[in-house]
N, C-alpha and C positions, 0 to 999 in steps of 0.2 A: 796782164794789164796792170798799170800803175795808176793809182789815184792819189790826188793831192787835195788838200783843203787849205784855202787861203781865208784867214780870219781878218775881217775889218772889225772896227770897234763900235759899230752900231749896237743900240741896245737889244736888237732882236736876237743876238747870240748869248744873252745872259742865261746862264743855267745849262748851256750845252756841256755834255760830258767830255771835256777835251782830252783826258786821259784815255778814255775809250776810243775816241775818234782817232787818236794818235796810233792806235794799234791797226787801224784799217788803211792807213795811208800817211804820207808826210804832211806835216802842218807848216805853213808858212803864215807868220803873224807879223804884226806892226806895233811900233812904238811902245807903249806902257804895258803891252801883254806880258813882257819879261818879269813885271813885278809879281805876277801871280802864277805864271806857267811858262815853261821853256819849250817853245816850238822848235822843230827841226832847223828852221831858218827864220831870223828876225830881220825886219827891215825898218829903218828910220830915215826920213829925208830931212826932217827939220833939225837944224843944227844944234839947238839947245838940248833936246832930248837925246839926240844922237851922241853929244858929248857926255851927257849924263850916263848913258848905257855903257860907253866905252870906259869911263872913269870908275865905274862900279866894278869893273873887272869882268862883266858878263861876256864881253866879246873875246876875251882870252880863252874862254872854255866853251863857246858856242859860236855857231855860224851867224855872222851878223854883217849885213850890207848897209852901207851908207855912202853918202856923197863925198864926205871928207873924213876918211880914216885917220885916227891918230897913230902916228908911227909907234910900234911896239905894243899896241893894244889888240891886235889880231883881227881887226875888222877888214872887210873886203869892200872894194869899189863897186858901186852900182854899175851894171852893165851899160855901155855907152848909149844904147838906143833907148834906154829909159831913164837916163840920168836926171832929166827935168821932170819926171813923172812924181805924183804923190805916192805916199808910202803903200797904200792898198793896191794901186795900179802897179807899182814896182814890184811888190810881192807876187802879184799875179803874173807879171811878165817873166820873173825869175822862175817861178814854177813851170811856166809854159816852156822856157828854154831848157828846163830839166827833163823835158819830153814826157811828161805825164800824159797819159791818154784822156783822162777825165779830171778836170779841176772844179771843185765845189767852191762857190763863193758864199761865205757865211758872214753875217754881220755887215754886208755892203748895203746898208739901209739907204744911203745917198739922199738924205733929206732930214726934215725935222722929225722929232718925236711925236707921239700923239698929242702933245700939248703945244705943238708948233714951236719947239724950243730946240737948242743944240742937242744933237743926237749922238751921245758918245759915252760909253759906259765908264770912262775916266773923267767926265766932267767934274770940275771942282777940285781936282787933284793938280799937282805940279805939272806945268807945261800945257794945261788945258783950260779952256774957257770955264767961267763959273757956271754951276747948274742954273738954269733958267735964262741963259744967254740966247741971243738970236741964232737961228741955224746957220751953219757954215755954207758958203757958196760952193756948189758941187758941179757945176756944168763942166769944168775941167776934168773932174774925175771921170764923168760919163765919157767924154771925148777919148779920154786915155784908155779906158776899158775897151771902148770899141776899136781903137787902133790894135790894141794887143790881140783881141779876138780875131781881128782880120789878119793879123800877122801869122796866126797859127790855125789855119782852116781845118786841119786834120784833128785838132784837139776839141773835145766836147766840153764846153763850159756850162756849169749849172748854177744859176743864182737862187740860193734858198731864201725864201721870203716869209718873214714873220709879219706880226701886226704893225710894226713900225717901219717896215720896208716900203719905200716909195715905189709905186709902179711908174715906170718910166716908158713913154712911147718910143724913145730912141733905142731902147734895148729890146724891142719886139722885132719880129721878122728877120732875125739874124740866124742864119742856117745852124751855126754851130754853138748857139746860146739858147739854152731852155730855162724855165723857172719851175721851182718845186716849192711846194708849201712846206713850212717848217715842221708842222705836226707829222706830215708824211715822212720827211726826211729823218726825224727822230725815231719814228716807228721802224723805218727801215734799218737804221744802224742798231738799234736795240734788238731787233730780230735777226741780225746777221744777214739781212737780204743783200743780194748782189748789188753792189754799187757800180 
């Protein structure tokens, strides 16, 4: 059984032991994650950060998907069926296309932080809204995730939920999507429990 972990950039994933998690399965990440950690696959859909990633040389040495690869920089085109999706949803779709049996969604907070503000660990850095900004509109992200989950009925998706993860009615009662508390998830990976 192959396991994958898709990292959104919601603040609930702050402090997760990414190097340890990578030993347990492939990591698919988004956008500015590359500044601090190299996942097995990186995805960026917004043009500005996508160009910055490619121009940094990252995509010459790592697997990177984007909508507009720069010729000669090693990036791959996002699969056609997810071309218009957001970075997190696209990373989830790419993980599902790789035929992982279980896909854990980490940092998919999909809503405001505990102060009802922009929920992103990279807030205030280049290409991101300032700290304290209004939350990002996320209804499209939810619809995209539901589409991907439906596209892969044999794949088990697990959304790991922390204190800043918004509970969403739309993501309940989906046969192949479950939710797990962040504390339980960390305990399981630390104790090498079966994922």
